[in-house]
C-alpha positions as CSV (number, residue, x, y, z in Angstrom):
1,M,0.1,-0.1,-0.1
2,S,1.7,3.2,-1.0
3,N,3.1,5.2,2.0
4,L,1.0,8.7,0.5
5,N,-2.5,7.0,1.3
6,K,-1.8,6.4,4.8
7,Y,-3.0,8.9,6.9
8,E,-1.7,9.5,10.3
9,Q,-4.2,10.1,13.6
10,N,-3.0,13.6,14.4
11,D,-4.3,16.5,15.9
12,Y,-7.2,19.2,14.3
13,I,-7.6,22.6,15.2
14,Y,-10.2,25.1,14.2
15,D,-9.4,29.4,13.8
16,D,-10.8,32.9,16.3
17,L,-13.0,31.0,18.5
18,D,-13.9,33.8,20.5
19,E,-15.8,35.4,17.2
20,A,-16.7,32.7,15.5
21,P,-21.0,32.8,14.9
22,S,-22.6,30.5,17.1
23,V,-25.1,28.1,15.5
24,S,-27.9,30.1,16.0
25,E,-26.5,33.0,13.9
26,N,-26.4,30.5,11.1
27,N,-28.3,27.5,11.1
28,I,-28.8,24.7,13.3
29,K,-27.2,22.1,10.8
30,P,-23.9,22.1,12.2
31,L,-25.5,21.0,15.8
32,I,-27.2,18.3,14.1
33,N,-24.5,16.7,12.3
34,G,-22.0,17.0,15.8
35,M,-25.7,15.6,17.5
36,L,-26.1,12.5,14.7
37,S,-22.6,12.1,14.6
38,R,-22.7,10.4,18.5
39,W,-25.6,8.4,17.4
40,Y,-24.4,5.7,19.5
41,V,-25.1,7.5,23.0
42,I,-28.1,8.7,22.2
43,L,-29.1,4.5,21.4
44,I,-27.1,3.1,24.4
45,I,-29.0,5.8,26.5
46,F,-32.0,4.9,24.9
47,V,-32.1,1.5,24.7
48,L,-30.6,1.3,28.7
49,G,-33.2,3.6,29.7
50,C,-36.5,1.1,28.2
51,T,-34.9,-1.6,29.4
52,I,-34.7,-0.3,33.0
53,G,-38.3,1.6,32.5
54,L,-40.4,-0.1,31.3
55,P,-40.4,-3.0,32.9
56,L,-39.9,-1.2,36.0
57,V,-43.2,1.0,35.4
58,W,-45.6,-1.9,34.3
59,Y,-44.8,-4.3,37.0
60,K,-44.2,-1.6,39.9
61,T,-47.4,1.5,38.7
62,P,-50.6,0.1,40.6
63,I,-53.9,0.0,39.0
64,M,-55.6,3.1,41.8
65,Y,-59.7,3.6,41.6
66,M,-61.2,7.1,41.9
67,A,-63.9,7.3,44.6
68,K,-65.8,11.0,44.3
69,G,-68.5,12.6,46.4
70,Q,-70.5,16.3,46.2
71,I,-71.8,18.8,48.2
72,H,-74.0,21.1,47.1
73,I,-73.7,25.0,47.7
74,K,-76.3,26.8,46.1
75,P,-76.8,30.9,46.0
76,I,-79.6,32.5,48.2
77,S,-82.3,32.5,46.4
78,L,-83.8,36.1,46.4
79,N,-81.9,39.1,46.9
80,I,-82.5,40.3,51.0
81,I,-82.9,44.2,49.4
82,T,-84.0,44.0,45.5
83,G,-85.4,40.2,45.6
84,A,-83.8,39.9,42.9
85,K,-82.1,36.5,41.8
86,E,-78.7,35.5,42.9
87,S,-76.5,33.7,39.6
88,G,-74.2,31.4,41.1
89,E,-71.4,33.4,38.2
90,I,-71.3,36.6,40.9
91,S,-68.1,37.0,42.2
92,N,-69.2,36.9,46.0
93,Y,-70.4,33.4,45.1
94,K,-66.8,32.1,43.9
95,V,-65.2,33.7,46.9
96,F,-68.3,32.0,48.8
97,M,-67.1,28.5,47.8
98,N,-63.6,28.6,47.3
99,T,-64.1,29.9,50.4
100,Q,-66.0,26.4,51.8
101,A,-63.4,24.1,49.6
102,S,-60.5,25.9,52.0
103,M,-62.3,25.5,55.3
104,M,-62.7,21.7,53.5
105,R,-59.0,21.4,53.7
106,Q,-58.1,22.7,57.5
107,N,-56.7,20.6,60.0
108,R,-59.8,20.2,62.5
109,I,-61.3,18.4,59.4
110,F,-58.7,16.3,58.2
111,Q,-59.1,15.5,62.6
112,D,-62.3,15.0,62.9
113,V,-62.3,12.1,59.0
114,C,-59.3,10.4,61.0
115,D,-61.4,10.2,63.9
116,K,-64.3,8.5,62.2
117,L,-61.6,6.3,60.3
118,I,-58.9,5.3,63.4
119,D,-61.7,1.8,63.8
120,K,-61.9,1.1,60.1
121,K,-58.3,-0.1,59.5
122,L,-57.9,0.8,56.0
123,A,-54.8,-0.4,54.1
124,I,-54.7,3.5,52.6
125,F,-53.3,4.0,56.7
126,D,-49.6,3.3,57.9
127,N,-50.3,2.9,61.7
128,N,-46.6,3.9,61.9
129,I,-47.1,7.6,60.5
130,D,-49.1,9.9,62.1
131,M,-53.5,9.6,60.0
132,V,-53.5,13.7,59.5
133,K,-50.1,13.8,58.0
134,Q,-51.0,11.2,55.4
135,L,-54.0,12.7,54.6
136,R,-51.7,15.9,53.8
137,T,-49.3,14.1,51.2
138,L,-52.3,12.9,49.2
139,L,-53.7,16.2,49.1
140,D,-50.2,17.8,48.3
141,S,-49.8,14.5,46.1
142,G,-53.2,15.5,44.1
143,D,-54.4,12.4,44.8
144,L,-57.0,14.1,47.5
145,S,-58.9,16.6,45.6
146,I,-61.2,18.9,47.5
147,A,-62.1,21.6,44.9
148,P,-65.5,23.6,43.3
149,M,-66.8,22.4,40.4
150,R,-66.2,24.5,37.1
151,N,-70.0,26.1,36.5
152,Q,-71.7,23.9,38.9
153,E,-73.0,25.3,42.5
154,L,-71.0,21.8,43.6
155,I,-67.7,20.8,45.5
156,Q,-66.2,17.6,44.7
157,I,-64.0,15.5,47.6
158,S,-62.2,13.1,45.2
159,I,-59.3,10.8,46.5
160,K,-57.6,8.4,44.4
161,C,-55.8,4.9,45.9
162,K,-55.2,1.4,45.0
163,N,-58.0,0.0,47.4
164,K,-62.2,0.9,46.0
165,L,-64.1,0.8,49.5
166,D,-61.2,2.7,51.1
167,A,-61.6,4.9,48.5
168,R,-65.4,5.1,49.3
169,L,-65.1,5.4,52.9
170,L,-62.8,8.1,52.8
171,V,-65.1,11.0,50.8
172,D,-68.0,9.8,52.8
173,A,-66.0,10.9,55.9
174,F,-64.7,14.2,54.3
175,I,-68.4,14.8,53.5
176,D,-70.0,14.1,57.3
177,A,-67.2,15.8,58.6
178,Y,-67.6,18.6,56.9
179,M,-71.2,19.4,56.8
180,A,-71.3,19.0,60.9
181,Y,-68.9,21.7,61.7
182,N,-70.8,23.7,59.1
183,V,-74.5,23.5,60.9
184,N,-72.2,24.2,64.1
185,E,-69.9,27.0,62.5
186,N,-73.0,28.3,60.7
187,E,-75.6,28.3,64.5
188,K,-72.3,30.1,65.9
189,G,-72.1,32.2,63.2
190,E,-75.3,33.7,63.0
191,G,-76.0,34.8,66.8
192,S,-72.5,36.0,66.7
193,R,-72.8,38.5,63.8
194,L,-76.3,39.2,65.5
195,A,-74.6,40.4,68.8
196,R,-71.9,42.5,66.9
197,L,-74.1,44.3,64.6
198,E,-76.3,45.1,68.1
199,G,-73.2,46.2,69.7
200,R,-72.2,48.4,67.2
201,Q,-75.8,49.8,67.0
202,L,-76.0,50.5,70.7
203,E,-72.1,52.6,70.1
204,L,-73.7,54.6,66.9
205,Q,-76.6,56.0,69.4
206,N,-74.4,56.6,72.1
207,K,-71.8,58.7,69.7
208,I,-75.0,60.5,68.5
209,K,-76.7,61.5,71.5
210,F,-72.7,62.8,72.9
211,T,-72.6,64.5,69.5
212,R,-76.0,66.3,69.7
213,S,-75.1,67.9,73.3
214,R,-71.9,69.1,72.2
215,I,-73.6,71.2,69.1
216,A,-76.4,72.5,72.4
217,Q,-73.3,72.8,74.9
218,I,-71.7,75.6,72.4
219,G,-74.5,77.2,70.8
220,E,-75.9,77.7,74.7
221,S,-73.4,80.7,75.2
222,Y,-73.9,82.2,71.6
223,G,-78.0,81.9,71.7
224,T,-78.1,80.2,68.7
225,L,-76.4,77.8,66.7
226,D,-75.2,80.2,63.5
227,L,-72.7,82.5,64.1
228,S,-72.3,84.2,60.9
229,A,-74.1,87.2,62.2
230,N,-71.5,88.2,65.1
231,Q,-68.7,87.5,62.6
232,D,-70.3,89.9,59.9
233,I,-70.4,92.6,63.1
234,M,-66.8,92.4,64.5
235,N,-65.9,92.3,61.2
236,N,-67.3,96.1,60.3
237,M,-65.9,96.9,63.9
238,I,-62.8,95.8,62.6
239,I,-62.5,97.4,59.8
240,R,-64.2,101.2,61.6
241,I,-60.9,100.4,63.9
242,K,-58.2,100.3,61.8
243,K,-59.9,103.2,59.5
244,E,-59.3,105.2,62.5
245,V,-56.0,103.6,63.2
246,I,-55.0,104.8,59.8
247,D,-56.3,107.7,60.2
248,L,-54.3,109.1,62.9
249,E,-50.7,107.6,61.6
250,I,-50.7,109.8,58.8
251,R,-52.2,112.8,60.6
252,K,-48.8,111.8,63.1
253,M,-46.9,111.2,60.2
254,N,-47.8,115.7,58.9
255,L,-47.1,116.3,62.5
256,V,-43.8,115.0,62.6
257,I,-42.6,116.2,59.5
258,L,-44.1,120.1,60.7
259,K,-41.9,119.6,63.7
260,K,-39.1,119.0,61.3
261,I,-39.6,122.0,59.5
262,F,-40.0,124.3,62.5
263,E,-37.3,123.1,64.3
264,E,-35.3,123.4,60.8
265,T,-36.2,127.2,60.1
266,K,-36.6,129.0,63.4
267,D,-33.6,130.8,63.1
268,I,-34.4,131.6,59.3
269,S,-36.0,135.0,58.3
270,A,-39.8,134.2,56.2
271,E,-38.4,135.0,53.0
272,S,-35.0,133.0,53.3
273,A,-37.4,129.7,54.0
274,I,-38.9,130.3,50.8
275,E,-35.8,129.8,48.8
276,P,-36.7,127.3,46.3
277,K,-33.6,125.4,47.4
278,V,-35.2,124.7,50.7
279,Q,-39.1,124.4,49.5
280,M,-37.3,121.4,47.8
281,E,-35.6,119.6,50.5
282,I,-39.6,120.2,52.1
283,V,-41.0,118.1,49.4
284,N,-38.2,116.0,48.6
285,D,-38.7,114.3,52.5
286,D,-42.3,114.1,51.4
287,P,-43.7,110.3,51.9
288,R,-46.6,110.2,49.3
289,I,-44.2,112.1,46.7
290,L,-41.5,110.0,47.4
291,K,-43.6,106.4,46.4
292,L,-45.0,108.5,43.4
293,I,-41.7,108.6,42.4
294,E,-41.2,105.0,42.9
295,D,-44.4,104.3,41.1
296,I,-43.2,106.5,38.1
297,S,-39.9,104.8,38.0
298,E,-41.6,101.6,37.6
299,V,-43.6,102.3,34.7
300,E,-40.8,103.6,33.0
301,R,-39.1,100.8,33.4
302,H,-42.0,98.5,32.2
303,L,-42.3,100.9,29.2
304,V,-38.9,100.4,28.1
305,I,-39.3,96.6,27.8
306,M,-42.7,97.5,26.1
307,E,-41.1,99.5,23.1
308,V,-38.9,96.9,22.1
309,T,-41.2,93.5,22.4
310,M,-45.0,95.4,21.2
311,A,-46.1,97.3,18.8
312,P,-46.9,101.1,19.5
313,Q,-50.8,100.4,19.1
314,N,-51.0,97.8,21.3
315,I,-53.6,98.5,24.3
316,T,-51.2,97.1,26.7
317,F,-48.6,99.4,26.1
318,I,-51.1,102.7,25.5
319,A,-52.4,101.8,28.9
320,K,-49.0,101.9,30.4
321,K,-47.8,105.4,28.9
322,K,-51.8,106.7,30.7
323,E,-50.4,105.5,33.7
324,L,-47.6,107.4,33.3
325,K,-48.9,110.7,32.8
326,Y,-51.5,109.8,35.2
327,L,-48.9,109.1,37.9
328,Q,-46.8,112.4,36.5
329,E,-50.1,114.8,37.1
330,Q,-50.6,113.9,40.4
331,L,-46.9,114.0,41.1
332,D,-47.1,117.7,39.8
333,L,-50.2,118.4,42.2
334,R,-49.2,116.6,45.4
335,T,-45.4,119.2,44.8
336,N,-47.0,122.3,44.5
337,K,-49.6,121.4,47.4
338,V,-46.5,120.3,49.5
339,K,-44.7,124.0,48.6
340,E,-48.1,125.7,49.2
341,E,-48.8,123.7,52.5
342,Y,-45.1,125.2,54.0
343,Q,-45.8,128.7,52.8
344,S,-49.0,128.8,54.4
345,A,-47.3,127.4,57.7
346,I,-44.5,129.4,57.4
347,V,-46.2,133.0,56.4
348,G,-49.0,132.6,58.6
349,N,-47.1,131.2,61.9
350,S,-43.8,133.6,61.0
351,T,-45.6,135.8,63.9
352,I,-45.8,133.0,66.8
353,D,-42.7,131.6,68.5
354,D,-41.0,129.3,67.3
355,T,-40.8,127.5,69.7
356,S,-44.8,127.7,71.4
357,K,-45.0,125.8,67.4
358,I,-43.3,122.8,68.1
359,T,-44.1,122.6,72.0
360,K,-48.0,122.4,70.2
361,I,-47.2,120.0,67.7
362,D,-45.6,118.2,70.7
363,S,-48.5,118.5,73.3
364,E,-50.7,116.9,70.3
365,L,-48.6,114.1,68.9
366,K,-49.0,112.5,72.5
367,S,-52.6,113.2,72.3
368,I,-52.5,110.8,69.3
369,E,-50.5,108.4,70.8
370,A,-52.7,107.4,73.6
371,Y,-55.2,107.5,71.5
372,L,-53.7,105.3,68.6
373,Q,-52.6,102.9,71.6
374,K,-55.7,102.8,72.7
375,Y,-57.6,101.4,69.3
376,K,-54.8,98.9,68.3
377,N,-55.7,97.3,72.1
378,M,-59.4,97.8,71.4
379,L,-58.4,96.5,67.9
380,A,-56.0,93.3,69.5
381,N,-59.1,92.0,71.6
382,E,-61.7,92.2,68.7
383,E,-59.1,89.7,66.8
384,K,-58.8,87.5,69.4
385,T,-62.8,87.3,69.5
386,Q,-63.6,86.8,66.5
387,I,-60.9,83.6,66.1
388,T,-63.0,82.1,69.3
389,V,-66.4,83.0,67.2
390,G,-64.7,81.2,63.7
391,K,-63.2,78.4,66.0
392,D,-66.5,78.1,67.8
393,Q,-68.6,78.0,64.4
394,F,-66.0,75.0,63.0
395,G,-67.2,73.1,65.8
396,I,-70.6,73.4,65.4
397,D,-70.1,72.8,61.8
398,E,-67.4,69.5,62.5
399,A,-70.2,68.6,64.7
400,A,-73.2,68.0,62.3
401,A,-71.5,66.4,59.8
402,E,-70.2,63.6,62.2
403,L,-73.9,63.5,63.4
404,V,-74.8,63.0,59.7
405,V,-72.1,60.1,59.1
406,Q,-73.0,58.7,62.3
407,Q,-77.0,59.1,61.8
408,D,-75.9,57.1,58.3
409,L,-74.8,54.6,59.5
410,L,-76.9,53.3,62.2
411,A,-79.7,53.6,60.1
412,Q,-77.4,50.9,57.5
413,V,-76.9,49.2,60.9
414,I,-80.5,48.6,61.4
415,R,-80.8,47.3,58.1
416,R,-78.2,45.1,58.6
417,I,-79.5,43.7,61.3
418,Q,-83.2,42.9,59.3
419,D,-81.4,41.6,56.7
420,V,-79.7,39.2,59.2
421,E,-82.4,38.1,61.1
422,L,-84.3,37.2,57.6
423,E,-81.4,34.8,56.6
424,N,-81.2,32.9,59.5
425,K,-85.1,32.2,58.6
426,Q,-84.2,30.9,55.0
427,P,-82.9,27.4,54.1
428,A,-79.2,26.0,55.0
429,R,-77.0,26.6,51.9
430,V,-75.0,23.8,52.3
431,K,-76.6,20.0,51.1
432,R,-75.3,16.5,50.5
433,I,-75.5,14.8,47.2
434,G,-75.9,11.3,48.2
435,N,-73.1,9.1,49.3
436,A,-69.2,8.2,47.3
437,Y,-69.0,6.7,44.2
438,V,-66.4,4.3,42.3
439,G,-65.5,5.0,38.7
440,D,-63.9,3.3,36.6
441,P,-59.8,2.2,37.6
442,I,-57.7,4.1,36.3
443,D,-54.3,2.4,34.0
444,N,-51.6,4.2,33.4
445,R,-49.2,2.3,32.6
446,M,-49.4,2.9,28.8
447,K,-48.9,6.2,29.3
448,L,-46.0,6.3,31.3
449,L,-44.5,3.3,29.0
450,F,-44.6,6.4,26.5
451,G,-43.2,8.3,28.2
452,V,-40.6,6.2,29.8
453,I,-39.8,5.8,25.7
454,A,-40.2,9.9,24.9
455,G,-37.8,10.2,28.3
456,S,-35.0,8.0,27.1
457,L,-34.5,8.8,23.9
458,G,-34.4,12.9,24.9
459,L,-32.2,12.5,27.6
460,G,-30.0,10.5,24.6
461,I,-30.6,13.1,22.7
462,I,-29.4,15.8,25.2
463,C,-26.1,14.1,26.2
464,A,-25.3,14.3,22.9
465,F,-25.9,17.5,22.5
466,L,-23.8,18.3,25.8
467,L,-20.7,15.8,24.6
468,F,-21.4,17.6,21.4
469,K,-20.8,21.7,23.5
470,I,-18.2,20.0,25.3
471,N,-15.8,18.2,22.7
472,R,-12.9,20.3,22.4
473,R,-11.9,19.0,18.8
474,V,-12.4,19.3,15.6
475,D,-14.6,16.9,13.5
476,T,-16.1,17.9,10.6
477,T,-16.1,20.2,8.4
478,D,-19.5,22.3,9.9
479,D,-17.0,22.1,12.8
480,I,-14.2,24.1,11.1
481,I,-17.4,27.1,9.2
482,R,-19.1,27.3,13.5
483,C,-15.3,27.9,14.6
484,S,-13.2,29.5,12.3
485,K,-12.5,32.7,10.2
486,M,-10.7,30.3,8.0
487,P,-12.1,29.5,4.7
488,L,-11.8,26.2,4.2
489,I,-9.9,25.0,1.4
490,G,-10.8,21.7,1.7
491,T,-10.6,17.9,3.3
492,T,-8.9,14.5,3.0
493,V,-11.5,11.2,3.6
494,G,-9.1,8.8,6.2
495,L,-8.8,5.9,4.8
496,G,-9.8,3.6,8.1
497,Y,-13.5,5.0,6.2
498,L,-12.8,3.4,2.3
499,N,-11.9,0.2,1.3
500,E,-9.8,-0.5,-0.7
501,S,-11.7,0.0,-4.2
502,Q,-12.2,3.2,-3.3
503,M,-8.8,4.3,-2.0
504,S,-7.5,5.6,-5.5
505,F,-10.4,7.6,-6.8
506,Q,-11.0,9.2,-3.0
507,I,-7.5,10.8,-2.8
508,T,-7.4,11.7,-6.3
509,E,-10.7,14.2,-5.6
510,D,-10.0,15.0,-2.3
511,Y,-6.8,16.8,-3.9
512,Q,-8.5,18.0,-6.9
513,N,-10.8,19.7,-5.1
514,I,-8.3,21.2,-2.4
515,R,-6.1,22.7,-5.9
516,A,-9.6,23.8,-7.2
517,N,-10.3,25.8,-4.3
518,I,-6.6,27.3,-4.0
519,N,-7.1,28.8,-7.0
520,M,-10.8,30.0,-6.4
521,N,-9.0,31.3,-2.8
522,T,-6.4,33.7,-5.0
523,V,-6.5,37.2,-6.7
524,A,-7.7,36.4,-10.5
525,G,-7.8,32.7,-9.8
526,I,-3.5,32.2,-9.8
527,S,-2.3,30.3,-7.6
528,P,0.6,31.2,-5.4
529,K,4.0,30.3,-6.8
530,I,5.6,29.6,-3.2
531,L,2.8,27.6,-0.4
532,A,3.9,26.6,3.0
533,I,2.0,23.4,4.2
534,S,2.4,23.5,8.1
535,S,0.0,23.0,11.4
536,S,-0.3,24.1,14.8
537,G,0.8,21.1,16.3
538,I,2.9,17.9,15.0
539,G,0.4,14.6,13.6
540,E,-2.6,16.6,11.6
541,G,-1.3,15.7,8.1
542,K,0.7,18.4,7.1
543,T,3.5,16.1,5.6
544,T,1.0,14.0,3.8
545,M,-0.7,17.1,2.5
546,A,2.4,18.4,1.3
547,I,3.7,15.4,-0.1
548,N,0.5,14.8,-2.1
549,L,-0.4,18.0,-3.1
550,A,3.3,18.4,-4.6
551,V,2.4,14.6,-6.7
552,S,-1.2,16.0,-8.0
553,M,0.1,19.1,-9.6
554,A,3.0,17.1,-10.7
555,K,0.9,14.7,-12.4
556,S,-0.8,17.6,-13.7
557,G,2.3,18.4,-16.2
558,L,3.3,21.5,-13.9
559,R,6.6,21.4,-12.6
560,V,6.5,21.3,-9.0
561,L,9.1,21.4,-6.7
562,L,8.6,20.0,-3.6
563,I,10.7,21.1,-0.7
564,D,11.0,20.1,3.5
565,G,11.0,22.8,5.2
566,D,11.1,20.7,8.9
567,F,14.5,21.4,10.0
568,R,13.6,19.6,13.4
569,K,11.9,16.6,12.0
570,P,12.3,15.8,8.3
571,D,10.6,13.1,6.6
572,I,9.3,13.9,3.0
573,L,12.7,12.0,2.0
574,H,11.7,8.3,4.2
575,V,7.8,8.3,3.4
576,L,8.9,8.5,-0.4
577,G,11.8,6.1,0.3
578,L,14.1,8.7,-1.5
579,D,18.0,8.4,-1.0
580,E,18.8,10.0,2.3
581,S,22.4,10.4,2.2
582,K,22.5,13.0,0.2
583,N,23.7,16.3,0.4
584,G,19.7,18.2,1.5
585,L,18.3,21.8,1.8
586,Q,21.0,22.7,4.5
587,N,23.8,22.5,2.2
588,V,22.4,24.8,-0.4
589,L,21.8,27.5,2.1
590,R,24.9,27.4,3.9
591,G,26.8,27.2,0.1
592,D,28.5,23.8,0.3
593,A,26.0,22.5,-2.3
594,S,24.1,23.4,-5.6
595,V,20.8,23.1,-6.0
596,A,20.4,21.1,-8.6
597,Q,23.0,18.7,-6.5
598,C,20.6,18.3,-3.6
599,I,17.3,18.0,-5.3
600,E,15.7,14.4,-6.1
601,R,13.6,13.7,-9.3
602,I,10.5,11.1,-9.3
603,D,10.3,10.4,-12.9
604,K,7.5,8.6,-12.5
605,I,5.5,11.7,-11.7
606,G,7.6,14.4,-12.9
607,L,8.1,15.6,-9.1
608,D,11.5,17.1,-8.1
609,V,12.0,17.3,-4.4
610,L,15.0,19.0,-2.4
611,G,14.5,17.1,1.5
612,C,16.7,17.7,4.2
613,I,19.0,16.1,6.1
614,G,18.3,17.7,9.8
615,G,21.2,18.5,12.0
616,C,21.5,21.7,11.8
617,V,18.8,22.5,14.2
618,S,21.1,25.7,15.6
619,E,22.1,26.9,12.9
620,I,17.8,27.3,11.6
621,Y,17.2,31.0,12.6
622,E,20.9,32.5,10.8
623,L,20.4,29.5,7.5
624,L,16.5,30.9,6.9
625,V,16.9,35.0,7.4
626,K,20.2,35.3,5.2
627,P,18.7,37.0,2.2
628,K,20.7,34.2,0.1
629,T,17.7,31.9,0.9
630,E,14.9,34.3,-0.8
631,A,17.0,34.9,-3.9
632,I,17.2,31.3,-4.1
633,L,13.8,30.8,-3.8
634,K,13.0,33.2,-6.4
635,E,15.4,32.2,-8.8
636,L,13.5,28.9,-8.2
637,T,10.4,30.4,-8.9
638,K,11.4,31.0,-13.0
639,S,12.4,26.9,-13.2
640,Y,9.1,25.8,-11.4
641,D,5.1,26.4,-11.5
642,H,4.9,26.2,-7.8
643,I,7.2,25.3,-5.1
644,I,5.4,23.6,-2.1
645,I,7.5,23.8,1.4
646,D,6.6,21.5,4.1
647,T,7.2,24.0,7.3
648,A,7.8,22.8,11.2
649,P,4.3,23.2,13.2
650,I,3.5,27.0,13.7
651,L,3.9,26.1,17.9
652,S,6.6,24.5,18.0
653,A,9.5,26.7,16.5
654,Q,10.3,29.8,15.1
655,D,11.1,28.7,11.6
656,P,7.5,28.3,9.7
657,L,7.0,32.0,10.4
658,I,10.3,32.7,8.1
659,W,9.1,30.4,6.0
660,G,5.7,32.0,5.6
661,K,6.9,34.9,5.5
662,L,9.3,34.0,2.1
663,A,5.6,31.9,0.8
664,D,3.0,33.6,-1.0
665,S,0.6,31.7,1.2
666,V,0.5,29.2,3.9
667,I,-2.2,26.9,4.0
668,L,-2.7,25.2,7.3
669,T,-3.7,21.4,8.4
670,C,-6.1,19.8,11.2
671,F,-7.1,16.1,12.0
672,S,-10.1,15.4,12.1
673,G,-10.8,14.4,16.8
674,Q,-7.9,15.7,17.6
675,T,-6.6,19.1,16.4
676,S,-8.6,21.2,19.1
677,P,-10.0,24.8,18.3
678,E,-6.8,26.6,20.6
679,K,-4.7,25.0,19.1
680,L,-5.5,25.7,15.6
681,E,-6.7,29.3,16.4
682,E,-3.1,30.4,18.3
683,A,-1.6,29.1,15.3
684,Y,-3.7,31.3,13.1
685,R,-3.2,34.8,15.3
686,R,0.7,34.1,14.9
687,L,0.8,33.6,11.3
688,I,-1.5,36.9,11.1
689,S,0.0,39.1,13.9
690,V,2.8,39.0,11.6
691,N,0.8,39.8,8.4
692,I,1.4,36.3,6.5
693,E,-1.0,35.1,3.8
694,V,-3.4,32.9,5.5
695,L,-5.4,30.6,2.5
696,G,-7.3,28.7,4.4
697,T,-7.4,24.8,5.7
698,V,-7.3,21.5,5.1
699,L,-9.3,18.9,7.1
700,N,-7.8,15.2,7.2
701,N,-9.1,11.7,8.3
702,V,-13.2,13.3,7.9
703,K,-15.4,10.4,7.4
704,L,-16.7,9.8,3.4
705,S,-19.8,11.3,4.2
706,E,-18.5,14.8,6.0
707,T,-16.0,15.5,3.1
708,Y,-16.3,19.1,1.4
709,Y,-18.2,17.4,-1.5
710,S,-20.2,14.8,0.4
711,Y,-22.8,14.5,-2.1
712,G,-21.4,14.3,-5.0
713,Y,-18.8,11.5,-3.5
714,G,-21.9,9.5,-2.3
715,Y,-23.7,9.4,-5.8
716,Q,-20.6,8.0,-7.1
717,Y,-20.6,5.4,-4.7
718,N,-23.1,4.5,-5.1
719,N,-22.7,2.8,-9.0
720,K,-20.3,-0.5,-8.3
721,S,-20.2,-0.6,-12.2
722,A,-19.0,3.1,-12.4
723,I,-16.0,2.7,-9.5
724,G,-14.4,-0.1,-10.8
725,K,-13.7,1.5,-13.8
726,R,-12.6,4.7,-12.2
727,N,-10.4,3.3,-10.1
728,A,-8.9,1.7,-13.0
729,A,-8.7,4.9,-15.2
730,R,-6.9,7.2,-12.0
731,P,-4.3,5.1,-9.5
732,L,-3.1,6.3,-6.0
733,L,-1.4,9.8,-6.7
734,V,1.5,8.1,-5.8
735,S,2.7,4.0,-5.4
736,L,5.7,4.2,-2.9
737,G,6.9,0.6,-1.8
738,D,6.8,0.5,2.0
739,D,3.7,2.2,4.1
740,E,5.0,5.4,5.7
741,D,6.0,4.7,9.5
742,G,3.6,7.6,10.5
743,S,7.0,9.3,11.4
744,A,5.2,12.8,9.2
745,S,3.4,15.2,10.6
């Protein structure tokens, strides 16, 4: 068998996991394929689940019996007030039904049921466990149900257990316990409800009596309950007093001004006293004139703003101008009046001694102060009395409002007492509907069997999904598409998935597809002259890929040179069965030999090989970075259509990056079931970090159904006669004696 056709089980990688699109963003095909590839997990779990679950369900699931009983709870026949019929769908009635069902689930009812059945020794009860607790367990599990029936006036009690008699006795015991409890509670409830209402009636009557006494007590002090007339009289009195106070204040202010005038002019002659300067000082001290000047300034300020914001014909603007004119007129009048008063006071009193004038004014000021104090005291007393009257009026109004509310409440309580008395005369709302009955047996085994089958299948699918999600290896082309940004150039089928008749045809097809995709992934469809083949780690099929790609190109008539650039682990000469004793690549780079002396040719294929002997690890870097190395490669491109370089793995050394810089493009290989996405990602990042063009990736060792063109392969392999003819016409890429020993990386 050809060494070229043997694929080692090496590692396989993804590219950029952090930025890879998720399954939900693209489509679910990769997810489905990944789960279907683990069909054996689904099958094993399904078989185990059915093998264990089906017999267990069939033999351990008992046949159950359901006993049911009903209690009729009818709505009130007639409304007490209106006489209208009440419907069972009224919300209050639903609340009442739910309340009664909740009461039947109380511990008191459960205890009464247990007391009735304790001598029956039912098989449903365990003597070592409290019976009430066992009933609670049945209720929580759903085997015991107490609930209103939908759209009916019935509460249904149902119990499911293995024994028909036990089920029926339990239901009857619940109905008996509830009926006894309901009768007792109704008797107590009706009496206590009426007693509470009568107590409320007495309480309201006492409150009404007390409120009336409060109102009467306040009214006695005024002789009436309407104090508005008193308040009006007080308001008028307060207004008159305030007017007197204001007049006295004005008179006082005028006297103070006059006194100041006399004091300032007592040593001045009448002629000098009426000089304009003195008169203006008197005018400027007048309070009314000062107020008018302040108002005029304010109006002028507004007019300045209005001139900017309003039209001249604006009504507000015109009114404001009229207001300014009026104020100015008033100012002129007041100024003239003050001057006249001042002159008359000076001239008229020029014959009177100034000292006597001031004494007379002081006397009048004291009299005014006395009157002011008297009126202010009167004003304070009147205001205090007014507040007291207002509070009393508010108290009367508040008490009257309380009295109305209390009287309304009392009327409602009286009506409610009458209603309760009528309700007590009506027949009971709760009625028993016969004894419990047992329906047909309940056999859920078939449903459970289907559930076990579906559950086993679902569990198998879940396990397959989890294995798919935690898998850290690339298995299929879908994984490459899902996890990598690099283009998928092609795939190679693992020889373990092919029979001998398929190998030749399949390998040829794989590498023809790879060559075609290389052309399509390059500018203008021109393949790179120098192509480096590498991988993230060892054992990922890069050497086999480099050899078979070179052979495929050579067989198509191209001039191809295959270079073994892995100085640490050179394998190409060994794999191809060529002479390993001759000079190799390192001798060419050192200058010890020419390229022509080191190249070996395979005439059968038309392929030239420049091998590597190894043993020069310490000088790899120096050899590759020499300008001579790049010059040699450029010279070789003149003689060959393509140069294929097999390099060391990217993550194991630095020299693959140097080869990548020397080459036109790099192809990364992956190995199905072995390459990890993290390693492939790191290898890709190292390449692009130094601006090396990565052409794409090739996935090795895939199944026949998961190849790059899986439909086409399946279609051809279904035609057995065609397979034989194609295999005869298209032999293996190369037949080279001994099998590859697996050392190729």
